[in-house]
MOPAC internal coordinates of N, CA, C and O (Angstrom, degrees):
PM7 1SCF
backbone

  N    0.0000 0     0.00 0     0.00 0    0    0    0
  C    1.4440 1     0.00 0     0.00 0    1    0    0
  C    1.5263 1   111.74 1     0.00 0    2    1    0
  O    1.2310 1   120.48 1   158.05 1    3    2    1
  N    1.3018 1   116.68 1   -21.95 1    3    2    1
  C    1.4536 1   119.98 1  -179.97 1    5    3    2
  C    1.5286 1   110.78 1   -62.64 1    6    5    3
  O    1.2310 1   120.12 1   152.07 1    7    6    5
  N    1.3249 1   117.38 1   -27.93 1    7    6    5
  C    1.4564 1   121.63 1  -176.57 1    9    7    6
  C    1.5256 1   112.53 1   -55.74 1   10    9    7
  O    1.2310 1   120.06 1   138.93 1   11   10    9
  N    1.3402 1   117.50 1   -41.07 1   11   10    9
  C    1.4591 1   120.15 1  -178.71 1   13   11   10
  C    1.5291 1   110.34 1   -65.07 1   14   13   11
  O    1.2310 1   119.56 1   145.09 1   15   14   13
  N    1.3296 1   118.45 1   -34.91 1   15   14   13
  C    1.4572 1   121.69 1   179.67 1   17   15   14
  C    1.5236 1   111.15 1   -75.01 1   18   17   15
  O    1.2310 1   120.40 1   145.35 1   19   18   17
  N    1.3239 1   116.84 1   -34.65 1   19   18   17
  C    1.4616 1   120.03 1   174.50 1   21   19   18
  C    1.5294 1   110.11 1   -62.64 1   22   21   19
  O    1.2310 1   120.34 1   140.11 1   23   22   21
  N    1.3188 1   116.95 1   -39.89 1   23   22   21
  C    1.4595 1   120.40 1   177.62 1   25   23   22
  C    1.5191 1   111.16 1   -67.36 1   26   25   23
  O    1.2310 1   120.17 1   142.24 1   27   26   25
  N    1.3315 1   117.28 1   -37.76 1   27   26   25
  C    1.4701 1   120.71 1   177.64 1   29   27   26
  C    1.5259 1   110.07 1   -64.34 1   30   29   27
  O    1.2310 1   120.31 1   139.48 1   31   30   29
  N    1.3227 1   117.02 1   -40.52 1   31   30   29
  C    1.4665 1   121.27 1   178.11 1   33   31   30
  C    1.5310 1   110.24 1   -63.70 1   34   33   31
  O    1.2310 1   120.35 1   135.97 1   35   34   33
  N    1.3268 1   116.94 1   -44.03 1   35   34   33
  C    1.4670 1   120.95 1   179.39 1   37   35   34
  C    1.5226 1   110.82 1   -64.74 1   38   37   35
  O    1.2310 1   120.42 1   141.54 1   39   38   37
  N    1.3238 1   116.81 1   -38.46 1   39   38   37
  C    1.4646 1   120.64 1   178.74 1   41   39   38
  C    1.5301 1   111.03 1   -65.99 1   42   41   39
  O    1.2310 1   120.09 1   136.69 1   43   42   41
  N    1.3327 1   117.42 1   -43.31 1   43   42   41
  C    1.4678 1   121.15 1   177.55 1   45   43   42
  C    1.5247 1   110.64 1   -63.49 1   46   45   43
  O    1.2310 1   120.51 1   139.39 1   47   46   45
  N    1.3303 1   116.63 1   -40.61 1   47   46   45
  C    1.4710 1   120.43 1   179.48 1   49   47   46
  C    1.5298 1   110.60 1   -63.35 1   50   49   47
  O    1.2310 1   119.85 1   139.66 1   51   50   49
  N    1.3324 1   117.89 1   -40.34 1   51   50   49
  C    1.4668 1   121.01 1   178.17 1   53   51   50
  C    1.5219 1   111.34 1   -66.03 1   54   53   51
  O    1.2310 1   120.50 1   136.05 1   55   54   53
  N    1.3279 1   116.66 1   -43.95 1   55   54   53
  C    1.4611 1   120.89 1  -177.91 1   57   55   54
  C    1.5348 1   111.34 1   -66.73 1   58   57   55
  O    1.2310 1   119.85 1   139.32 1   59   58   57
  N    1.3295 1   117.89 1   -40.68 1   59   58   57
  C    1.4627 1   121.97 1  -175.86 1   61   59   58
  C    1.5320 1   113.01 1   -89.28 1   62   61   59
  O    1.2310 1   120.30 1  -178.95 1   63   62   61
  N    1.3211 1   117.03 1     1.05 1   63   62   61
  C    1.4709 1   120.46 1   178.32 1   65   63   62
  C    1.5300 1   109.40 1   -63.62 1   66   65   63
  O    1.2310 1   120.44 1   -24.06 1   67   66   65
  N    1.3416 1   116.77 1   155.94 1   67   66   65
  C    1.4658 1   119.14 1   177.69 1   69   67   66
  C    1.5267 1   111.22 1   -61.53 1   70   69   67
  O    1.2310 1   121.01 1   -26.09 1   71   70   69
  N    1.3141 1   115.68 1   153.91 1   71   70   69
  C    1.4690 1   120.51 1   179.46 1   73   71   70
  C    1.5246 1   111.47 1   -57.69 1   74   73   71
  O    1.2310 1   120.50 1   147.04 1   75   74   73
  N    1.3308 1   116.64 1   -32.96 1   75   74   73
  C    1.4652 1   120.21 1   179.93 1   77   75   74
  C    1.5215 1   111.63 1   -64.80 1   78   77   75
  O    1.2310 1   120.28 1   162.25 1   79   78   77
  N    1.3365 1   117.06 1   -17.75 1   79   78   77
  C    1.4658 1   121.46 1   178.87 1   81   79   78
  C    1.5136 1   112.07 1  -111.15 1   82   81   79
  O    1.2310 1   120.68 1  -163.42 1   83   82   81
  N    1.3365 1   116.30 1    16.58 1   83   82   81
  C    1.4572 1   120.65 1   174.76 1   85   83   82
  C    1.5188 1   115.33 1    92.59 1   86   85   83
  O    1.2310 1   119.37 1  -176.99 1   87   86   85
  N    1.3138 1   118.80 1     3.01 1   87   86   85
  C    1.4637 1   121.17 1   179.77 1   89   87   86
  C    1.5111 1   112.26 1   -95.62 1   90   89   87
  O    1.2310 1   121.11 1    14.15 1   91   90   89
  N    1.3090 1   115.49 1  -165.85 1   91   90   89
  C    1.4646 1   121.34 1  -178.83 1   93   91   90
  C    1.5238 1   112.07 1  -112.56 1   94   93   91
  O    1.2310 1   119.73 1  -176.18 1   95   94   93
  N    1.3302 1   118.12 1     3.82 1   95   94   93
  C    1.4506 1   121.33 1  -175.90 1   97   95   94
  C    1.5111 1   113.86 1  -100.85 1   98   97   95
  O    1.2310 1   121.66 1     8.16 1   99   98   97
  N    1.3226 1   114.42 1  -171.84 1   99   98   97
  C    1.4557 1   123.18 1   174.73 1  101   99   98
  C    1.5216 1   108.03 1  -127.45 1  102  101   99
  O    1.2310 1   120.88 1   -19.74 1  103  102  101
  N    1.3213 1   115.93 1   160.26 1  103  102  101
  C    1.4526 1   119.82 1   177.32 1  105  103  102
  C    1.5246 1   109.66 1   -70.93 1  106  105  103
  O    1.2310 1   121.05 1   -32.50 1  107  106  105
  N    1.3186 1   115.60 1   147.50 1  107  106  105
  C    1.4537 1   121.92 1   176.45 1  109  107  106
  C    1.5167 1   108.68 1  -145.05 1  110  109  107
  O    1.2310 1   121.04 1   -15.82 1  111  110  109
  N    1.3217 1   115.62 1   164.18 1  111  110  109
  C    1.4617 1   121.29 1   175.97 1  113  111  110
  C    1.5152 1   108.49 1  -126.21 1  114  113  111
  O    1.2310 1   121.17 1   -51.08 1  115  114  113
  N    1.3236 1   115.37 1   128.92 1  115  114  113
  C    1.4485 1   122.47 1   173.66 1  117  115  114
  C    1.5215 1   106.42 1   -96.19 1  118  117  115
  O    1.2310 1   120.21 1   -58.99 1  119  118  117
  N    1.3255 1   117.20 1   121.01 1  119  118  117
  C    1.4617 1   121.57 1  -176.62 1  121  119  118
  C    1.5253 1   108.15 1  -114.18 1  122  121  119
  O    1.2310 1   121.07 1   -57.62 1  123  122  121
  N    1.3194 1   115.55 1   122.38 1  123  122  121
  C    1.4658 1   121.72 1   179.94 1  125  123  122
  C    1.5177 1   108.85 1  -114.48 1  126  125  123
  O    1.2310 1   120.79 1   -60.79 1  127  126  125
  N    1.3227 1   116.10 1   119.21 1  127  126  125
  C    1.4604 1   122.19 1   178.31 1  129  127  126
  C    1.5297 1   107.49 1  -105.96 1  130  129  127
  O    1.2310 1   120.79 1   -54.50 1  131  130  129
  N    1.3356 1   116.09 1   125.50 1  131  130  129
  C    1.4536 1   121.74 1  -178.68 1  133  131  130
  C    1.5155 1   109.52 1  -120.92 1  134  133  131
  O    1.2310 1   120.58 1   -49.96 1  135  134  133
  N    1.3192 1   116.49 1   130.04 1  135  134  133
  C    1.4553 1   121.86 1   177.28 1  137  135  134
  C    1.5173 1   108.10 1  -102.34 1  138  137  135
  O    1.2310 1   120.84 1   -53.49 1  139  138  137
  N    1.3345 1   116.00 1   126.51 1  139  138  137
  C    1.4529 1   121.11 1  -179.65 1  141  139  138
  C    1.5209 1   112.28 1   -82.18 1  142  141  139
  O    1.2310 1   121.18 1     8.50 1  143  142  141
  N    1.3113 1   115.35 1  -171.50 1  143  142  141
  C    1.4577 1   121.43 1   178.39 1  145  143  142
  C    1.5230 1   110.44 1   -72.81 1  146  145  143
  O    1.2310 1   121.30 1   -24.00 1  147  146  145
  N    1.3027 1   115.11 1   156.00 1  147  146  145
  C    1.4592 1   120.94 1   179.75 1  149  147  146
  C    1.5232 1   109.59 1   -61.90 1  150  149  147
  O    1.2310 1   120.74 1   -47.30 1  151  150  149
  N    1.3374 1   116.18 1   132.70 1  151  150  149
  C    1.4590 1   122.44 1   178.49 1  153  151  150
  C    1.5265 1   107.52 1  -117.60 1  154  153  151
  O    1.2310 1   119.77 1   -69.32 1  155  154  153
  N    1.3475 1   118.05 1   110.68 1  155  154  153
  C    1.4681 1   119.96 1  -177.57 1  157  155  154
  C    1.5321 1   112.93 1   -65.88 1  158  157  155
  O    1.2310 1   119.69 1   157.75 1  159  158  157
  N    1.3147 1   118.19 1   -22.25 1  159  158  157
  C    1.4617 1   120.47 1  -179.93 1  161  159  158
  C    1.5307 1   111.86 1   -68.02 1  162  161  159
  O    1.2310 1   120.58 1   145.00 1  163  162  161
  N    1.3147 1   116.50 1   -35.00 1  163  162  161
  C    1.4656 1   119.49 1   179.48 1  165  163  162
  C    1.5264 1   111.60 1  -101.05 1  166  165  163
  O    1.2310 1   120.88 1   172.99 1  167  166  165
  N    1.3346 1   115.92 1    -7.01 1  167  166  165
  C    1.4570 1   120.48 1   178.04 1  169  167  166
  C    1.5125 1   113.72 1    73.92 1  170  169  167
  O    1.2310 1   119.68 1  -154.07 1  171  170  169
  N    1.3015 1   118.22 1    25.93 1  171  170  169
  C    1.4626 1   121.82 1   179.61 1  173  171  170
  C    1.5111 1   111.17 1  -172.88 1  174  173  171
  O    1.2310 1   121.45 1    12.96 1  175  174  173
  N    1.2937 1   114.82 1  -167.04 1  175  174  173
  C    1.4617 1   121.33 1   179.39 1  177  175  174
  C    1.5230 1   109.24 1  -109.55 1  178  177  175
  O    1.2310 1   120.32 1   -45.82 1  179  178  177
  N    1.3378 1   117.00 1   134.18 1  179  178  177
  C    1.4650 1   118.91 1   177.72 1  181  179  178
  C    1.5323 1   110.83 1   -69.08 1  182  181  179
  O    1.2310 1   121.23 1   -37.65 1  183  182  181
  N    1.3120 1   115.25 1   142.35 1  183  182  181
  C    1.4644 1   121.34 1  -179.89 1  185  183  182
  C    1.5235 1   108.14 1  -117.65 1  186  185  183
  O    1.2310 1   120.88 1   -51.41 1  187  186  185
  N    1.3193 1   115.92 1   128.59 1  187  186  185
  C    1.4611 1   120.44 1   176.32 1  189  187  186
  C    1.5294 1   108.62 1  -117.21 1  190  189  187
  O    1.2310 1   121.31 1   -34.55 1  191  190  189
  N    1.3208 1   115.11 1   145.45 1  191  190  189
  C    1.4555 1   121.00 1  -179.85 1  193  191  190
  C    1.5233 1   108.95 1  -125.97 1  194  193  191
  O    1.2310 1   120.92 1   -52.27 1  195  194  193
  N    1.3169 1   115.85 1   127.73 1  195  194  193
  C    1.4623 1   121.83 1   175.99 1  197  195  194
  C    1.5213 1   107.86 1  -115.27 1  198  197  195
  O    1.2310 1   120.95 1   -38.70 1  199  198  197
  N    1.3261 1   115.80 1   141.30 1  199  198  197
  C    1.4604 1   120.44 1   177.98 1  201  199  198
  C    1.5147 1   108.67 1  -125.27 1  202  201  199
  O    1.2310 1   121.24 1   -50.42 1  203  202  201
  N    1.3234 1   115.22 1   129.58 1  203  202  201
  C    1.4591 1   122.44 1   178.94 1  205  203  202
  C    1.5244 1   107.68 1  -117.99 1  206  205  203
  O    1.2310 1   120.35 1   -58.49 1  207  206  205
  N    1.3269 1   116.94 1   121.51 1  207  206  205
  C    1.4607 1   121.64 1  -178.16 1  209  207  206
  C    1.5185 1   110.15 1   -95.31 1  210  209  207
  O    1.2310 1   121.35 1   -61.18 1  211  210  209
  N    1.3232 1   115.02 1   118.82 1  211  210  209
  C    1.4525 1   121.11 1  -178.31 1  213  211  210
  C    1.5161 1   110.88 1  -138.21 1  214  213  211
  O    1.2310 1   121.18 1    29.53 1  215  214  213
  N    1.3340 1   115.35 1  -150.47 1  215  214  213
  C    1.4553 1   120.30 1  -179.51 1  217  215  214
  C    1.5129 1   110.16 1  -151.23 1  218  217  215
  O    1.2310 1   121.14 1   -15.70 1  219  218  217
  N    1.3139 1   115.42 1   164.30 1  219  218  217
  C    1.4572 1   119.87 1   178.96 1  221  219  218
  C    1.5122 1   112.17 1   179.46 1  222  221  219
  O    1.2310 1   121.40 1     6.05 1  223  222  221
  N    1.3212 1   114.92 1  -173.95 1  223  222  221
  C    1.4640 1   124.32 1  -179.92 1  225  223  222
  C    1.5191 1   109.34 1  -122.16 1  226  225  223
  O    1.2310 1   120.89 1   -28.68 1  227  226  225
  N    1.3269 1   115.91 1   151.32 1  227  226  225
  C    1.4693 1   120.69 1   175.16 1  229  227  226
  C    1.5241 1   108.12 1  -112.90 1  230  229  227
  O    1.2310 1   121.14 1   -44.51 1  231  230  229
  N    1.3296 1   115.43 1   135.49 1  231  230  229
  C    1.4641 1   121.61 1   175.25 1  233  231  230
  C    1.5194 1   108.30 1  -128.01 1  234  233  231
  O    1.2310 1   120.48 1   -32.99 1  235  234  233
  N    1.3159 1   116.69 1   147.01 1  235  234  233
  C    1.4557 1   120.77 1   173.76 1  237  235  234
  C    1.5191 1   108.90 1   -90.20 1  238  237  235
  O    1.2310 1   120.97 1   -31.44 1  239  238  237
  N    1.3298 1   115.75 1   148.56 1  239  238  237
  C    1.4533 1   119.74 1   174.57 1  241  239  238
  C    1.5222 1   109.41 1   -74.64 1  242  241  239
  O    1.2310 1   120.51 1   -32.28 1  243  242  241
  N    1.3170 1   116.63 1   147.72 1  243  242  241
  C    1.4571 1   120.87 1   174.41 1  245  243  242
  C    1.5202 1   108.42 1   -69.04 1  246  245  243
  O    1.2310 1   120.04 1   -31.20 1  247  246  245
  N    1.3009 1   117.52 1   148.80 1  247  246  245
  C    1.4638 1   122.15 1  -177.69 1  249  247  246
  C    1.5311 1   111.30 1   -56.05 1  250  249  247
  O    1.2310 1   120.14 1   142.93 1  251  250  249
  N    1.3187 1   117.34 1   -37.07 1  251  250  249
  C    1.4668 1   120.48 1  -178.67 1  253  251  250
  C    1.5298 1   112.72 1   -71.11 1  254  253  251
  O    1.2310 1   119.71 1   163.19 1  255  254  253
  N    1.3462 1   118.16 1   -16.81 1  255  254  253
  C    1.4607 1   120.99 1   177.97 1  257  255  254
  C    1.5300 1   112.63 1   -84.82 1  258  257  255
  O    1.2310 1   120.14 1   164.12 1  259  258  257
  N    1.3226 1   117.33 1   -15.88 1  259  258  257
  C    1.4603 1   121.51 1  -177.10 1  261  259  258
  C    1.5194 1   108.26 1   -82.00 1  262  261  259
  O    1.2310 1   120.93 1   -66.87 1  263  262  261
  N    1.3552 1   115.83 1   113.13 1  263  262  261
  C    1.4615 1   120.15 1  -177.10 1  265  263  262
  C    1.5363 1   112.84 1  -105.51 1  266  265  263
  O    1.2310 1   119.80 1   174.12 1  267  266  265
  N    1.3284 1   117.99 1    -5.88 1  267  266  265
  C    1.4507 1   121.13 1   177.82 1  269  267  266
  C    1.5087 1   114.62 1    85.77 1  270  269  267
  O    1.2310 1   119.66 1   169.62 1  271  270  269
  N    1.3285 1   118.26 1   -10.38 1  271  270  269
  C    1.4653 1   119.59 1   177.54 1  273  271  270
  C    1.5261 1   110.66 1  -118.29 1  274  273  271
  O    1.2310 1   119.52 1   118.46 1  275  274  273
  N    1.3150 1   118.52 1   -61.54 1  275  274  273
  C    1.4696 1   120.28 1   178.28 1  277  275  274
  C    1.5246 1   111.13 1   -79.14 1  278  277  275
  O    1.2310 1   120.68 1   134.00 1  279  278  277
  N    1.3047 1   116.30 1   -46.00 1  279  278  277
  C    1.4637 1   121.63 1   177.39 1  281  279  278
  C    1.5211 1   107.16 1  -115.88 1  282  281  279
  O    1.2310 1   120.77 1   -59.87 1  283  282  281
  N    1.3124 1   116.14 1   120.13 1  283  282  281
  C    1.4589 1   121.63 1  -177.31 1  285  283  282
  C    1.5260 1   110.68 1  -106.61 1  286  285  283
  O    1.2310 1   121.51 1   -18.50 1  287  286  285
  N    1.3305 1   114.71 1   161.50 1  287  286  285
  C    1.4506 1   120.46 1   176.52 1  289  287  286
  C    1.5296 1   109.00 1   -57.11 1  290  289  287
  O    1.2310 1   119.67 1   -48.57 1  291  290  289
  N    1.3044 1   118.24 1   131.43 1  291  290  289
  C    1.4560 1   122.45 1  -179.68 1  293  291  290
  C    1.5231 1   114.01 1    96.96 1  294  293  291
  O    1.2310 1   119.66 1   165.52 1  295  294  293
  N    1.3340 1   118.25 1   -14.48 1  295  294  293
  C    1.4616 1   120.43 1   175.60 1  297  295  294
  C    1.5208 1   109.29 1   -65.48 1  298  297  295
  O    1.2310 1   120.78 1   -30.13 1  299  298  297
  N    1.3128 1   116.11 1   149.87 1  299  298  297
  C    1.4553 1   121.47 1   177.62 1  301  299  298
  C    1.5189 1   109.55 1  -129.69 1  302  301  299
  O    1.2310 1   121.38 1   -21.78 1  303  302  301
  N    1.3160 1   114.97 1   158.22 1  303  302  301
  C    1.4603 1   121.35 1   173.81 1  305  303  302
  C    1.5184 1   106.84 1  -104.83 1  306  305  303
  O    1.2310 1   120.51 1   -54.25 1  307  306  305
  N    1.3180 1   116.63 1   125.75 1  307  306  305
  C    1.4551 1   121.74 1   176.47 1  309  307  306
  C    1.5191 1   108.55 1  -110.18 1  310  309  307
  O    1.2310 1   120.58 1   -51.40 1  311  310  309
  N    1.3125 1   116.49 1   128.60 1  311  310  309
  C    1.4550 1   122.04 1   174.22 1  313  311  310
  C    1.5192 1   106.34 1   -99.34 1  314  313  311
  O    1.2310 1   120.62 1   -62.76 1  315  314  313
  N    1.3335 1   116.41 1   117.24 1  315  314  313
  C    1.4541 1   121.80 1  -172.55 1  317  315  314
  C    1.5191 1   110.71 1  -107.93 1  318  317  315
  O    1.2310 1   121.28 1   -46.07 1  319  318  317
  N    1.3187 1   115.16 1   133.93 1  319  318  317
  C    1.4631 1   122.38 1   179.88 1  321  319  318
  C    1.5269 1   110.51 1   -62.96 1  322  321  319
  O    1.2310 1   120.43 1   -33.55 1  323  322  321
  N    1.3423 1   116.79 1   146.45 1  323  322  321
  C    1.4582 1   119.82 1   177.63 1  325  323  322
  C    1.5302 1   112.98 1   -76.88 1  326  325  323
  O    1.2310 1   120.33 1   174.81 1  327  326  325
  N    1.3303 1   116.98 1    -5.19 1  327  326  325
  C    1.4652 1   121.06 1  -176.23 1  329  327  326
  C    1.5316 1   108.98 1  -126.62 1  330  329  327
  O    1.2310 1   120.49 1   -47.52 1  331  330  329
  N    1.3318 1   116.67 1   132.48 1  331  330  329
  C    1.4612 1   121.42 1   176.66 1  333  331  330
  C    1.5218 1   109.89 1   -73.13 1  334  333  331
  O    1.2310 1   120.53 1    -9.46 1  335  334  333
  N    1.3191 1   116.60 1   170.54 1  335  334  333
  C    1.4716 1   121.09 1  -179.17 1  337  335  334
  C    1.5225 1   112.19 1   -62.70 1  338  337  335
  O    1.2310 1   119.86 1   151.97 1  339  338  337
  N    1.3418 1   117.87 1   -28.03 1  339  338  337
  C    1.4641 1   120.19 1   179.83 1  341  339  338
  C    1.5245 1   112.85 1   -86.95 1  342  341  339
  O    1.2310 1   120.12 1  -176.25 1  343  342  341
  N    1.3513 1   117.37 1     3.75 1  343  342  341
  C    1.4561 1   120.96 1   173.79 1  345  343  342
  C    1.5131 1   115.99 1    96.23 1  346  345  343
  O    1.2310 1   119.21 1   172.19 1  347  346  345
  N    1.3355 1   119.12 1    -7.81 1  347  346  345
  C    1.4589 1   119.13 1   178.44 1  349  347  346
  C    1.5294 1   109.81 1   -89.16 1  350  349  347
  O    1.2310 1   120.61 1   -15.26 1  351  350  349
  N    1.3239 1   116.45 1   164.74 1  351  350  349
  C    1.4624 1   121.03 1  -177.85 1  353  351  350
  C    1.5224 1   111.30 1   -66.13 1  354  353  351
  O    1.2310 1   120.97 1   -38.28 1  355  354  353
  N    1.3094 1   115.75 1   141.72 1  355  354  353
  C    1.4601 1   122.03 1   176.35 1  357  355  354
  C    1.5221 1   108.86 1   -73.55 1  358  357  355
  O    1.2310 1   119.71 1   -50.06 1  359  358  357
  N    1.3366 1   118.16 1   129.94 1  359  358  357
  C    1.4647 1   118.46 1   174.89 1  361  359  358
  C    1.5213 1   109.36 1   -67.64 1  362  361  359
  O    1.2310 1   120.57 1   -31.46 1  363  362  361
  N    1.3125 1   116.52 1   148.54 1  363  362  361
  C    1.4573 1   118.32 1  -178.57 1  365  363  362
  C    1.5221 1   109.87 1   -65.97 1  366  365  363
  O    1.2310 1   120.21 1   -55.10 1  367  366  365
  N    1.3322 1   117.20 1   124.90 1  367  366  365
  C    1.4591 1   119.88 1   176.61 1  369  367  366
  C    1.5266 1   110.08 1   -63.88 1  370  369  367
  O    1.2310 1   120.60 1   -28.98 1  371  370  369
  N    1.3151 1   116.47 1   151.02 1  371  370  369
  C    1.4593 1   121.45 1   178.08 1  373  371  370
  C    1.5287 1   108.92 1  -127.61 1  374  373  371
  O    1.2310 1   121.05 1   -19.28 1  375  374  373
  N    1.3131 1   115.60 1   160.72 1  375  374  373
  C    1.4512 1   121.27 1   178.92 1  377  375  374
  C    1.5192 1   110.41 1   -55.75 1  378  377  375
  O    1.2310 1   120.83 1   -42.23 1  379  378  377
  N    1.3160 1   116.02 1   137.77 1  379  378  377
  C    1.4643 1   127.10 1   179.88 1  381  379  378
  C    1.5250 1   114.16 1    79.65 1  382  381  379
  O    1.2310 1   119.30 1   178.04 1  383  382  381
  N    1.3499 1   118.94 1    -1.96 1  383  382  381
  C    1.4613 1   119.30 1   167.50 1  385  383  382
  C    1.5205 1   106.88 1   -64.12 1  386  385  383
  O    1.2310 1   120.49 1   -21.33 1  387  386  385
  N    1.3094 1   116.66 1   158.67 1  387  386  385
  C    1.4645 1   122.05 1   177.23 1  389  387  386
  C    1.5230 1   109.04 1  -106.12 1  390  389  387
  O    1.2310 1   121.18 1   -31.26 1  391  390  389
  N    1.3204 1   115.35 1   148.74 1  391  390  389
  C    1.4576 1   121.22 1   174.30 1  393  391  390
  C    1.5210 1   107.35 1  -128.22 1  394  393  391
  O    1.2310 1   121.22 1   -52.65 1  395  394  393
  N    1.3240 1   115.28 1   127.35 1  395  394  393
  C    1.4550 1   121.21 1   174.80 1  397  395  394
  C    1.5243 1   106.35 1  -102.48 1  398  397  395
  O    1.2310 1   121.13 1   -65.19 1  399  398  397
  N    1.3226 1   115.45 1   114.81 1  399  398  397
  C    1.4593 1   121.24 1  -173.88 1  401  399  398
  C    1.5225 1   109.01 1  -138.91 1  402  401  399
  O    1.2310 1   120.21 1   -57.37 1  403  402  401
  N    1.3055 1   117.21 1   122.63 1  403  402  401
  C    1.4646 1   123.79 1   175.09 1  405  403  402
  C    1.5332 1   111.83 1    52.77 1  406  405  403
  O    1.2310 1   120.96 1  -138.84 1  407  406  405
  N    1.3424 1   115.76 1    41.16 1  407  406  405
  C    1.4585 1   121.47 1   176.21 1  409  407  406
  C    1.5152 1   115.32 1    84.42 1  410  409  407
  O    1.2310 1   119.59 1   175.62 1  411  410  409
  N    1.3245 1   118.39 1    -4.38 1  411  410  409
  C    1.4624 1   122.21 1   179.45 1  413  411  410
  C    1.5254 1   109.91 1  -110.53 1  414  413  411
  O    1.2310 1   121.16 1   -30.63 1  415  414  413
  N    1.3334 1   115.38 1   149.37 1  415  414  413
  C    1.4605 1   120.76 1   176.76 1  417  415  414
  C    1.5227 1   108.47 1  -108.58 1  418  417  415
  O    1.2310 1   120.98 1   -52.37 1  419  418  417
  N    1.3184 1   115.73 1   127.63 1  419  418  417
  C    1.4557 1   122.92 1  -178.85 1  421  419  418
  C    1.5281 1   109.42 1  -119.30 1  422  421  419
  O    1.2310 1   121.10 1   -27.81 1  423  422  421
  N    1.3299 1   115.50 1   152.19 1  423  422  421
  C    1.4584 1   121.92 1   173.15 1  425  423  422
  C    1.5209 1   107.56 1  -109.13 1  426  425  423
  O    1.2310 1   120.87 1   -47.93 1  427  426  425
  N    1.3210 1   115.94 1   132.07 1  427  426  425
  C    1.4613 1   120.77 1  -178.30 1  429  427  426
  C    1.5260 1   109.54 1   -72.59 1  430  429  427
  O    1.2310 1   121.08 1   -50.63 1  431  430  429
  N    1.3277 1   115.54 1   129.37 1  431  430  429
  C    1.4623 1   122.44 1   177.84 1  433  431  430
  C    1.5256 1   111.58 1  -101.82 1  434  433  431
  O    1.2310 1   120.76 1   143.98 1  435  434  433
  N    1.3358 1   116.15 1   -36.02 1  435  434  433
  C    1.4648 1   121.05 1  -177.03 1  437  435  434
  C    1.5253 1   108.90 1  -154.45 1  438  437  435
  O    1.2310 1   120.79 1   -36.49 1  439  438  437
  N    1.3212 1   116.09 1   143.51 1  439  438  437
  C    1.4706 1   121.57 1   179.04 1  441  439  438
  C    1.5243 1   108.95 1  -123.03 1  442  441  439
  O    1.2310 1   120.87 1   -47.68 1  443  442  441
  N    1.3049 1   115.93 1   132.32 1  443  442  441
  C    1.4604 1   122.05 1   174.82 1  445  443  442
  C    1.5312 1   107.42 1  -122.19 1  446  445  443
  O    1.2310 1   120.13 1   -83.21 1  447  446  445
  N    1.3509 1   117.35 1    96.79 1  447  446  445
  C    1.4664 1   118.53 1  -179.22 1  449  447  446
  C    1.5218 1   111.15 1   -73.80 1  450  449  447
  O    1.2310 1   121.20 1   -38.42 1  451  450  449
  N    1.3245 1   115.32 1   141.58 1  451  450  449
  C    1.4505 1   120.86 1   171.83 1  453  451  450
  C    1.5202 1   105.21 1   -89.04 1  454  453  451
  O    1.2310 1   120.29 1   -90.89 1  455  454  453
  N    1.3064 1   117.05 1    89.11 1  455  454  453
  C    1.4594 1   122.71 1  -172.39 1  457  455  454
  C    1.5260 1   108.96 1  -113.43 1  458  457  455
  O    1.2310 1   121.02 1   -69.39 1  459  458  457
  N    1.3161 1   115.65 1   110.61 1  459  458  457
  C    1.4520 1   121.35 1  -179.45 1  461  459  458
  C    1.5164 1   109.36 1  -120.44 1  462  461  459
  O    1.2310 1   120.91 1   -60.55 1  463  462  461
  N    1.3249 1   115.86 1   119.45 1  463  462  461
  C    1.4664 1   122.30 1   178.64 1  465  463  462
  C    1.5250 1   111.69 1    54.14 1  466  465  463
  O    1.2310 1   120.91 1  -142.98 1  467  466  465
  N    1.3392 1   115.87 1    37.02 1  467  466  465
  C    1.4609 1   120.31 1   177.43 1  469  467  466
  C    1.5116 1   114.94 1    81.84 1  470  469  467
  O    1.2310 1   119.99 1  -176.26 1  471  470  469
  N    1.3216 1   117.63 1     3.74 1  471  470  469
  C    1.4618 1   121.35 1  -179.93 1  473  471  470
  C    1.5189 1   108.56 1  -110.55 1  474  473  471
  O    1.2310 1   120.49 1   -58.20 1  475  474  473
  N    1.3406 1   116.67 1   121.80 1  475  474  473
  C    1.4623 1   120.94 1   177.88 1  477  475  474
  C    1.5239 1   108.58 1   -75.96 1  478  477  475
  O    1.2310 1   120.73 1   -64.50 1  479  478  477
  N    1.3260 1   116.21 1   115.50 1  479  478  477
  C    1.4505 1   121.82 1  -177.94 1  481  479  478
  C    1.5254 1   110.58 1   -95.65 1  482  481  479
  O    1.2310 1   120.11 1   172.56 1  483  482  481
  N    1.3087 1   117.40 1    -7.44 1  483  482  481
  C    1.4549 1   123.37 1   178.76 1  485  483  482
  C    1.5210 1   109.38 1   156.42 1  486  485  483
  O    1.2310 1   121.06 1    -0.08 1  487  486  485
  N    1.3337 1   115.57 1   179.92 1  487  486  485
  C    1.4548 1   120.92 1  -178.06 1  489  487  486
  C    1.5216 1   109.29 1  -138.92 1  490  489  487
  O    1.2310 1   120.88 1   -44.45 1  491  490  489
  N    1.3143 1   115.93 1   135.55 1  491  490  489
  C    1.4498 1   122.23 1   172.03 1  493  491  490
  C    1.5232 1   106.37 1  -106.55 1  494  493  491
  O    1.2310 1   120.76 1   -56.56 1  495  494  493
  N    1.3356 1   116.15 1   123.44 1  495  494  493
  C    1.4584 1   121.27 1  -171.38 1  497  495  494
  C    1.5225 1   109.68 1  -124.87 1  498  497  495
  O    1.2310 1   120.83 1   -49.23 1  499  498  497
  N    1.3340 1   116.01 1   130.77 1  499  498  497
  C    1.4678 1   120.89 1   169.97 1  501  499  498
  C    1.5080 1   106.30 1   -88.98 1  502  501  499
  O    1.2310 1   120.31 1   -55.61 1  503  502  501
  N    1.3348 1   117.01 1   124.39 1  503  502  501
  C    1.4639 1   121.73 1  -175.56 1  505  503  502
  C    1.5207 1   110.24 1  -130.03 1  506  505  503
  O    1.2310 1   121.74 1   -29.98 1  507  506  505
  N    1.3255 1   114.27 1   150.02 1  507  506  505
  C    1.4696 1   121.80 1  -176.96 1  509  507  506
  C    1.5073 1   109.56 1  -130.96 1  510  509  507
  O    1.2310 1   120.23 1   -40.52 1  511  510  509
  N    1.3543 1   117.16 1   139.48 1  511  510  509
  C    1.4683 1   121.88 1   176.59 1  513  511  510
  C    1.4943 1   110.11 1   -71.33 1  514  513  511
  O    1.2310 1   120.10 1   180.00 1  515  514  513

């Protein structure tokens, strides 16, 4: 039964691939900033930044979906491919990760993974400038 989900993942990856690779999406970067434990020797906490280059689509929310608290004016929905540009699986985005898409930087507010039978077929992300 896993085969049908593998095909769904491959289909989503093809559809969300950048236009330069035959898909309908654009390239994006998922940036994850992690702060470590406090280190008294350096007088602060070490910060590490990871960048994952992938692809996806941007959609605007319908006016009737904007409630002013959970979804605000200017929020966008990003559909993110389950596969990075180098062919490995996209790590699941988390709240407060940054996404650089089409020259704009967004902060993730909410993530809705398309998870079927343990296979991530893609991610729907609410993002805010």
